[in-house]
DOROMAR-412336 format. One record per residue (C-alpha): residue in three letters; x, y, z. Coordinates in steps of 0.5 Angstrom, whole numbers, plus 500, padded with zeros to 3 digits. Layout:
ALAXYZ/...
This chain:
UNK041821135/UNK036826132/UNK030824128/UNK028827122/UNK022832123/UNK021835117/UNK023834109/UNK021839104/UNK023840097/UNK023845092/UNK025847084/UNK031852083/UNK035854078/UNK042852077/UNK048856075/UNK047854068/UNK039856068/UNK037849068/UNK032846073/UNK034842079/UNK031840086/UNK033843093/UNK032839099/UNK031841106/UNK031836112/UNK030838119/UNK032834125/UNK029835132/UNK025841129/UNK031846129/UNK037843125/UNK037844118/UNK040840112/UNK039844106/UNK042841099/UNK042843092/UNK042837087/UNK047837082/UNK043836075/UNK049833071/UNK051837065/UNK055831062/UNK053824064/UNK056817063/UNK053811061/UNK053808068/UNK051814072/UNK044814075/UNK038818072/UNK038825074/UNK031826074/UNK025821071/UNK023823064/UNK029829065/UNK023833069/UNK025835076/UNK018836078/UNK017829077/UNK022828083/UNK019833087/UNK012830086/UNK015823088/UNK019826094/UNK012829097/UNK008823096/UNK013819100/UNK016824105/UNK012821111/UNK017815110/UNK023819112/UNK019822118/UNK022819125/UNK028816122/UNK035818125/UNK038823120/UNK045820122/UNK043813120/UNK045813112/UNK043806112/UNK036807114/UNK036813109/UNK038809104/UNK034803105/UNK028808105/UNK030811098/UNK031804095/UNK024802098/UNK021808094/UNK025806088/UNK028799087/UNK031801080/UNK038800079/UNK039807076/UNK034811080/UNK030812074/UNK023813078/UNK025818083/UNK032821080/UNK039820083/UNK039827084/UNK034827089/UNK037821092/UNK043825093/UNK040831096/UNK036827101/UNK042823103/UNK047829104/UNK041834107/UNK040828112/UNK047828114/UNK048835114/UNK042836119/UNK045830123/UNK052834123/UNK049840126/UNK045837131/UNK052834134/UNK055840133/UNK060837128/UNK063838121/UNK060834116/UNK066831114/UNK068829121/UNK061826121/UNK062822115/UNK069819116/UNK071814121/UNK078817121/UNK081820127/UNK086824124/UNK085829118/UNK090831112/UNK090836107/UNK087834101/UNK091834094/UNK090839090/UNK087837083/UNK087841076/UNK083840070/UNK085839063/UNK080840059/UNK078838052/UNK080833047/UNK083837042/UNK089838047/UNK090831048/UNK087828041/UNK088820043/UNK083821049/UNK076819049/UNK074824054/UNK073831055/UNK076832062/UNK082829066/UNK083830073/UNK091831075/UNK093830082/UNK098836084/UNK103833088/UNK104828094/UNK104830102/UNK109827106/
């Protein structure tokens, strides 16, 4: 399987104008996986910390300081990529490196692996041999419409596939 030959990050702005990070992982010097990290407008109490001290620059600094730990890893080996992330940040909620960076590194690695295997990412991530159409979902927004809810957003399943 392809090995990671390069990992780089940069600061970008998301659709709300907030700073976040984008990570590029290249395997075998030619297969680019690029992922923009979500920065989370709404955060639950059990979610990972997006960025240490709410600063994407801190996440980027930590990535740069630890980039050599990822060089030579198989880009498709999620377990080893995750173990390497955890060797950098052993906290329960990614408070040292940021969960957004951990997400971006993981998915960029898998995207690079899927390109090197000439396989769509969804197939690379699934152990299923047959695929079905997803169920459509819709958002119901706002507590005002359903006053008994303790949240602002609900996902509604659109139907069943037979």
